[in-house]
N, C-alpha and C positions, 0 to 999 in steps of 0.2 A: 653558456655557463662556464666553459673552459676559459674563455677570454676574461670573464669576471674573476675567476680564480687566479689566473696569471696576474691580472692587474692588482688584485688584493695582495697576493704574495709580494709583488714588486713594491707596492706602496708600503707594506709593513717593513720590508727590507730597507727601503729608502729612508723612511722615518727613523728606523733604529740606527742606521749607519750615520745619517745626518746628525742625530742627537749625540751619538758616540763621538763623531768627528768634532763637533763643537766643544764637547766636554774635554776631550783629549787635547785639542788645540789650546784651549784656555788653560788647562792644567800644565801643558808643556811650556807655554809662554810664562806662566807664573813661576814654574820651577827653574826655567832658564834665567829669568831675571833675578830670582832669589839667589841662584848659584853665582851668577856673574856679579851682581851688585853687592853681594856679601863677601866678595874677595875670592871667590872660587877660581876665576880665571887669572887673578893676580897671585894666587898661591898664599894668601894671607887670611883665609877663612878661619884658621885656627886662632890667629892673633885677634880677629874680630870677636870671636866667642870669648876669648880670655879677657879682652878689654871690657866687654859688656858684663861679664861675671864680676870683674873688679869693681865696676861702677855700682852694680847692684849690691855688692858687699859693703862698700865704703861710702856710697851715696855722694861721691865726689871723685875728682881726678887727682887728688893730692897723693903723691907718692907713686904715680903711675910709671915713673921712670924706671922702676924695678922690672917692669914688663918690657918697655921700649927703652933700652939703654943704648949707649953708643957702641958698646962692645958687640962683637959678632958671635962669640962662642955661646953665650947664655941663651939667646933666643933660638939659635940653631939647635941646641940640645933640647930646649923646652918643647919646640914644635916639630922637630924632626923634619920630615919631608913636607910638612904643611907650610913651611916658609919661615923666614927670619928677617934679620935686619938687612943683610946683603944678599941679593939674589932670591931665588925661590927655593933655597935649601937643596935637599937631595933631589927634588923633582927635576930641576934644571941643571943639576950637577955643578952649581956655583958659577955657571957661565954668564949669567946675567946679573948685574948689580941692581939693587932696589932700594929706594929711599922711601921712608914712611914718615908722614907728618900727622900729628894728632891735634885736633882743634876741639874747642868746646861747642855747645849747642848754638852759640852765636857766631862761630867761625873764627874765634881768636885762638891762635896757636898756643898749644900747651907744651909740645915736645916735637923736636925734629931730629931724626936718627943721624943726620949728618952734621948738625950744628947745635945740638942741645936745645935749650929753651932760648929763643931769640926774640920772642914777641912777634908782633905782626898779626895779620889776619888773612884768611883765605879769601880769594876773590870769588865773585859770583860764579864764573865758569868752573873754578876749582871745587867750590861746594857742590855744584851739579855733578862733577865727576867723582867726588869723594864717596866713600862708603858710609852710610848712615849707621851710627851706633845708637841702639834703642834700649830703653829700660821701661818696662810696664807700659809699652805702647807709645812712649814719648821719645823724641830725639834728644839724646844727651851729649852727642859729639859727632865728629867726622874723622875718618881715617882716610888719608890720601896717599895711596901707593904711587910711586913714580919709578920709571925704569923697569927693566925686565919685560914681562908680557903685560901690556896695558890694554885694557878693554875699552872699546868705544861703542857708542850707540849704533853706528853703522854695522859693526860686527854682529851686534844683537839682532838687528833687523834682518841681516843676511841669514843668520842661523835660524831664526824663527821662520823666515820665508822658506828655507829648505825643509824644515820640519813640516810646515803646512803643505808644501807640494808633495812630500812623501805620504802625508795623511790622505791627500786627495787621490793619489795613485792607489793607495790601499783601499780607499772607499770605492773607487771605480772597479777594481778587481772583485771586491766583495759583492757589488751590485751585479756584476756579470755572472758570478757564481749563483747569486740569488735568483736571477732570471732563468738560468739553466735549471736550477733546482725546482723553480716554480713550474716550468714546462713538464719536467719529469713527474712531479707530485700531482699536478693537475690531471695528467694522463692516467696515473695510477688510481687517483681518487674517483675519476669519472668513469672508469671502466665498469664498476658495478651499476652506476647510474645508467650507462648506455645499455647494459643488459636489461635493466628494469624497463627502460623506455621501449626497447624492442619487444620485450614480452608483453608490455601493456598494449602496444599497438597491435600485436598478434591477437591478444585477448579481445580487443575492441573489434577486430576483424572476424571474430567467431571461432578462432582456434583456442579452445579452452584446455588443451593438453600441454601447452608449453609451460615450463617451469624454469626458474633461475637458480644458479648455484653460486652463492656468495659466501666464501669461508670466513670464519672469524666470529667474534662476539660483539663487534661494535654496532653502531646505530644502523649502518648500511646493511650489515648481515641480518639484523633484526627486521629491517624493512623488507629484505628479500624473503625471509621466512614468513612474514605477514602476507606478502604478496602471494606466495605459494599456497598458504592456507586459504586466502581469498579465492584463488583460482580453483582450488579443490572444492570449495563450497559452491562456486558457480557451476563447476562441471557436474557436481552431484545434483544441484538444483535443476540444471538443464536435463540431466538424465531422468530425474524424477518427474519433471514436467512432461517429457515425451512419453514416459511409461504411463503416467496418469492419463494423458490424452488418449493413448491407445486403449487403456483399460476402460475409460469412460465410453469411448466409441464402441468397444466390445460389449459392455454392459447394456448400452442403449440399443444396440443393433438387434439383440435377440428378442426382447419383448416387442420392439417395433415390427420386426419381421413376422412374429406370430400374429400381431394385430392386423397387419396388412393382409396376410394370407387368409385369415378368418373373414375379414371384411370383403375381400375379393371373392371368396367362396359364397358369401351371402349375396353379393352383387350379381354373381353369375348364376345364382339359383342352385348351387351345389348344396349349400346349407340353407335351411329356412330361417328367417329372422325371428327365431323363437327366443323366449326369455333365457333359456339355458345357453344358447350360443352368444347372446349379447352379454350375459354374465361372465363368460370366459374372456371376452374382449375387455370387459370392465376390470377384471382381475389383473390383466396385463397392464392396463392403464394405471392401476393403483401401484403396481410394482415400479413403473416408471416414475410416478409421483414421489414414492418413497425414496427412490434413488436420487432424484433431483433435490429433494429436501435434505437428504444426507450430505450431498455435495455442498449444498448451500450452508449447512451447519458447519462443515469443516472449513469452508472459505471464510465464514465470519469469525470462527475461532482463530484461524491463522492471522487474520488482519486485526484482531483485537476488538472487533465490532460486535461480538456476540452479546446480546442483551441478556442480563441475568437479573432475576427478581429474588434477591437475598432476603429471606424471612426466617424467623425461628421455626424450626421444623422438627417434628417428632419422627425420627428415623424408624423407630419400632413399628409404628403404624404404616409408614410408607413402604417398608420392606414387606410387611404382611400383605399389603394391597397388591404389590407386584407379584408375589407368590400366588395369590388368588387368581390372577390373570393367566397363569401357566398351569393351573391345576388340571384343567380339562385335558390339555395335551399330554400332561404327565400320566394321568389315569389311563389315557388311551394306549400309552406305551408301557404301562405298568411300572412307572418310575416313581419311587417314593421321594417326595419333596420334604426334606427335614428343615427345621428352623430352630435355632437355639440363640438365647440372649444371655450375655454375661455382663455383669456390672450394673450399676444403678443408672437407669435410663434418664436422659435429659434432652432438652431441645438444643439444637445447634443451628447456626445461621447459614443456610445454603439455599439454592434454588430448587425447590421440591420437584418441579417438572423435569429439570435436567438430571437430578439425582435418580428420579424414577426411570428416565431414559437410559442412564448408565446401568442400573440394576437389570432392566429388561434386556439390554444387549448382552450382559454377562450370563443371565439365565438362558437366553436363547442360544448363546454359544455353547453353554454346558449341555443343554438338551440335544444339540446337534451332534455332539461327540460322545455322549453317554449311551451305552447300549440299552436295549429294552430289558425290563425286569431288573433294574438296578436302582441306584439312588443318587440324589444330589442334595448336598447339605449347605444351608446358608447360615452363617454365624454373624451375630451382631454383638460387638464387644465395646463397652464404654470404659475407657481408661481415663486417668486424671487429665491428660493433656491431649487426647485424641479419641476419635471414634473410628472403629475398624469394621468394615463389612467384607466378609470372606465368602466366596462362592466356590465350593469344593465339588468337583465332579468325579465320576468313577470311570472316565474314559481312558484312552491310550496314553495320555500325557502329551507333553510338548517336547519335540527334539531340542536339545540344548542350543543348537545354533539358531533356532527359530524363536527363542523366548522373547526377543525384542522385535523380531521381524513381524510377529503376529499383530503388532500395533501399527504396522505400516499399511497404508491404504491399498486396497485391492489384493492384499496378500492372503493366500489360502494355503493351509498345510498340505492339502491334497489338491493339486492343480487339476486333477482329472475330474473332480466333482463338478456337477452341473450347478447352475446358479440356484436352482430350487433346493439342492441338497447342501451346497456349500455357502450360500449367502453371497452378498455382493463383495465381501471383503472390506466393508467399511465400518461394521459394527464396533469392533474393538478400537479402531482408530478414533472413531467419534467418542467412545467412552473415555479414552485417555484425555482427549482434548477437553472434554467437558469437565473432567475431574480437575485437570490443571488450571482451567479457567476459574475454578472456585477455590484455588489454593490447595487442592488435594493431590493425591498420587494414586496411580493404578499400576500394579505390577503382577507378574505371573510367575509361579514356581511349580515344579513337579512335586507330587506327593511321594513319600518313601514307599508306600504300598501300591502306587499306581494312580493314575489320574492327575489332574492339575488343580491348582488353587489360584484364584484371582483375588487380589487383595486391594480393596478400595479404602483409603483412609482420608480423614479430614481432621486438621488440627482444631481443637476447641478454642474459640475466641480469636482466631486469626483468619478465618475464612470470610 
């Protein structure tokens, strides 16, 4: 990539300098020729302009002798150092004499500063050497200076050649500086790319902790920040994967160990193969089955493959049905299950089986943390644009730092609780995933007077 950048910079410099060189050379040639052929080198450029202005005003050469007269004082005063009849005026200090001959567009002499009007015609070589007088793009006459500093085509070519060589030298120097600058810029530009390449290689090798530091606000700095964000996500995902693997292994090990111990005891004759002992083994197997089903539900929700059967559903009846399932356990612990409905009831389009699973997980969690001889209140509120289900318990509440963590897989507020007391730590995680899969939300807040509230909401007409 560095070589490509150097070549690119060099090509841009070459094209720019070559284009500039061509333009400057052509412009210089044009300016040199204009200056020389318009009397600049002969010192009569002022007279040329005056003659052209005269012809433009009079549309003929009649009376032009007032500009080119045989006297030496008038033209010298008229044009100062621009030139005159004899010599180059002040420019050459009068050391060189100069003869001027004026001819019309056909080459016939109109005036000669040394002999007045004598007739005759300029020869072909003289016309070639003469200065063309133009009016509106047409040649209207020729002015032939003789003596003093006379310009020749060889001098023109020599001067243009020198200007061209100087331009080539300048172009070579510019290209050299461009190459050096390309080397420096490519090294500077590729430094962040090298950092990113090294970090990406390290990331591919399993080192997820390496980050890049690219200052600034340009595209490379943005790319560096994006890379760091990606590395953070990968590191967190790897950490969660390892933690989840360990948690799954832990959750599976306990019921499997209990089953194995009970089966070995029956096999060794320690326990008789009675219905009571087999029921205990079956309960452990059911725990394992539920855990595997929960993990499968989470995996399907994560991958977007969870099948939902969205149908118009009466949430009022659904919540009442869920509460009926928990009444026996609530009566056993003397917990009052309250239920209130606000607003005009209506059907919304959700998956009733999944919503029932969410409400069951929320009530199960509330019963786990609510003390005996207390209460749990469930509220169903129908608003114009949404339906809200709130489960309010009378437990100890949720620590502020754990209000989002409780929806993480295998997270328990009290890590010392056994599985039978604290659950698998998957219920709330599954509840949120199922809610979001149907376009809803699930959040938890603490109540001002104690306890916690879990709020499940579904937008009407958008789920």
